[in-house]
C-alpha positions as CSV (number, residue, x, y, z in Angstrom):
1,M,0.0,0.0,0.0
2,S,2.8,2.4,0.7
3,E,3.8,2.1,-3.0
4,K,0.4,3.1,-4.1
5,K,0.4,6.2,-1.9
6,L,3.7,7.3,-3.3
7,A,2.5,6.9,-6.9
8,I,-0.7,8.9,-6.2
9,G,0.9,11.6,-4.1
10,P,3.1,13.0,-6.9
11,R,0.3,13.0,-9.4
12,I,-2.0,15.0,-7.2
13,A,0.8,17.5,-6.4
14,V,1.7,17.9,-10.1
15,K,-1.9,18.7,-11.3
16,P,-2.4,22.0,-9.4
17,F,1.1,23.1,-10.4
18,V,0.5,22.4,-14.1
19,L,-3.0,24.0,-13.8
20,G,-1.5,27.1,-12.1
21,M,1.2,27.5,-14.7
22,T,-1.2,27.0,-17.6
23,L,-3.6,29.6,-16.1
24,A,-0.8,32.1,-15.5
25,F,0.4,31.6,-19.1
26,V,-3.0,32.2,-20.5
27,L,-3.8,35.2,-18.4
28,C,-0.4,36.9,-19.2
29,G,-0.7,36.1,-22.8
30,C,-4.2,37.6,-23.0
31,R,-3.2,40.8,-21.1
32,S,-0.2,41.6,-23.2
33,G,-2.1,40.9,-26.5
34,T,-4.9,43.2,-25.4
35,N,-2.5,46.0,-24.5
36,V,-0.8,45.9,-27.8
37,S,-4.1,46.0,-29.7
38,N,-5.4,48.8,-27.5
39,D,-2.2,50.8,-28.0
40,A,-2.5,50.3,-31.8
41,A,-6.1,51.4,-31.8
42,V,-5.3,54.6,-29.9
43,S,-2.4,55.5,-32.0
44,T,-4.4,55.1,-35.2
45,K,-7.4,56.9,-34.0
46,Q,-5.9,59.9,-32.2
47,K,-2.7,61.8,-33.2
48,I,-0.5,63.9,-31.0
49,Y,-0.1,67.2,-32.9
50,S,3.3,68.8,-32.9
51,L,4.1,72.5,-33.6
52,E,5.1,71.4,-37.1
53,D,1.8,69.6,-37.7
54,V,-0.3,72.7,-36.8
55,D,2.0,74.9,-38.8
56,K,1.8,72.6,-41.9
57,E,-2.0,72.5,-41.7
58,M,-2.3,76.2,-41.5
59,K,0.1,76.7,-44.5
60,E,-1.8,74.2,-46.5
61,A,-5.0,76.1,-45.8
62,G,-3.3,79.4,-46.7
63,V,-3.6,80.9,-43.2
64,Q,-0.7,83.3,-42.5
65,L,0.0,86.9,-41.5
66,N,-2.4,89.3,-43.4
67,S,-5.0,86.5,-43.9
68,T,-8.5,87.6,-43.0
69,K,-10.7,86.6,-40.1
70,E,-12.9,84.6,-42.4
71,E,-9.9,82.6,-43.7
72,L,-8.9,81.7,-40.1
73,R,-12.5,80.9,-39.1
74,N,-12.9,78.7,-42.2
75,F,-9.7,76.9,-41.3
76,A,-11.1,76.2,-37.8
77,K,-14.4,75.0,-39.2
78,A,-12.6,72.7,-41.6
79,H,-10.4,71.2,-38.9
80,A,-12.8,70.1,-36.2
81,N,-10.0,68.7,-34.1
82,Y,-9.2,72.2,-32.9
83,E,-11.2,73.6,-30.0
84,I,-12.1,77.3,-30.5
85,C,-11.7,79.1,-27.2
86,Q,-12.0,82.7,-28.2
87,D,-13.3,84.2,-31.5
88,T,-13.9,87.9,-31.3
89,D,-13.3,90.9,-33.6
90,Y,-9.8,91.4,-32.2
91,L,-8.6,88.0,-31.0
92,F,-8.8,84.3,-32.0
93,V,-7.6,81.4,-29.8
94,A,-7.9,77.7,-30.6
95,R,-6.2,74.7,-29.2
96,M,-5.5,71.1,-30.1
97,R,-6.0,69.1,-26.9
98,N,-3.1,66.7,-27.0
99,S,-3.3,66.4,-23.2
100,K,-6.6,64.4,-23.6
101,I,-4.7,61.8,-25.6
102,D,-1.5,61.8,-23.6
103,K,-1.2,63.7,-20.3
104,R,2.5,64.2,-20.8
105,S,1.9,66.1,-24.1
106,S,1.5,69.8,-24.4
107,D,-1.6,71.2,-26.0
108,Q,-0.9,73.2,-29.2
109,Y,-2.4,76.7,-29.4
110,I,-3.2,79.1,-32.3
111,V,-3.4,82.7,-31.2
112,A,-4.1,85.5,-33.7
113,S,-4.9,89.1,-33.3
114,Y,-6.5,91.3,-35.9
115,D,-5.9,94.8,-37.1
116,Q,-8.6,97.3,-37.7
117,S,-9.1,96.1,-41.3
118,G,-9.8,92.5,-40.0
119,K,-6.6,91.0,-41.2
120,I,-4.3,88.9,-39.0
121,S,-1.6,91.2,-37.6
122,S,-0.1,88.8,-35.1
123,L,0.0,85.0,-35.3
124,E,1.5,82.5,-32.9
125,V,1.4,78.7,-32.9
126,G,2.8,76.6,-30.1
127,P,2.3,75.2,-26.6
128,P,1.3,77.5,-23.8
129,E,4.8,77.6,-22.4
130,F,6.0,79.4,-25.5
131,S,3.6,82.3,-24.9
132,V,3.9,85.4,-22.7
133,G,0.2,85.3,-21.7
134,N,-1.8,82.7,-19.9
135,L,-3.3,80.8,-22.8
136,P,-5.1,78.1,-20.9
137,S,-7.2,80.8,-19.2
138,Y,-8.9,81.5,-22.6
139,C,-10.1,77.9,-22.8
140,H,-12.5,76.9,-20.1
C-alpha cells in the first residue's frame, strides 16, 4: 500500500502546479495581447499634434499673416479637431487638446490678433509655455 500512496501523491501535487502554470500563461498572454491591440487602436485613432503639424495644416490652408478673419474661421471649421476658445473681432484662440490623448503632451495653441481692417496682424502657434500670456485661461 505504501507504494500506491507514493504513486498517487506526486500525481496530485503535479496537477495543481500544471494547472496554475497554464492559467498564468493564458492570463499573461491575453493581457499583453490586449494592451498591444489597444495601443495600436489609440495610435491610429488619435494623433498627438506637434508644432510642425499645426504649422503645416495652416500653411496648406493658406492661413498666415495678413490673412482675413474669415480665412482663419474657415480653417477652424474645416479642422474640427481644434477647439475654438476665443473668437472675437480682435482675438482668435484655438487649441489642439493633446493632453486628452497623452497627459505628458502639451496642447498646441493658435493665437491670432486682428488689425482694424480685419486681417491677422499677429499669429502665434505653439504650446502655452512658449507664450507670454496665460493661454489656458482663454479655454474653459
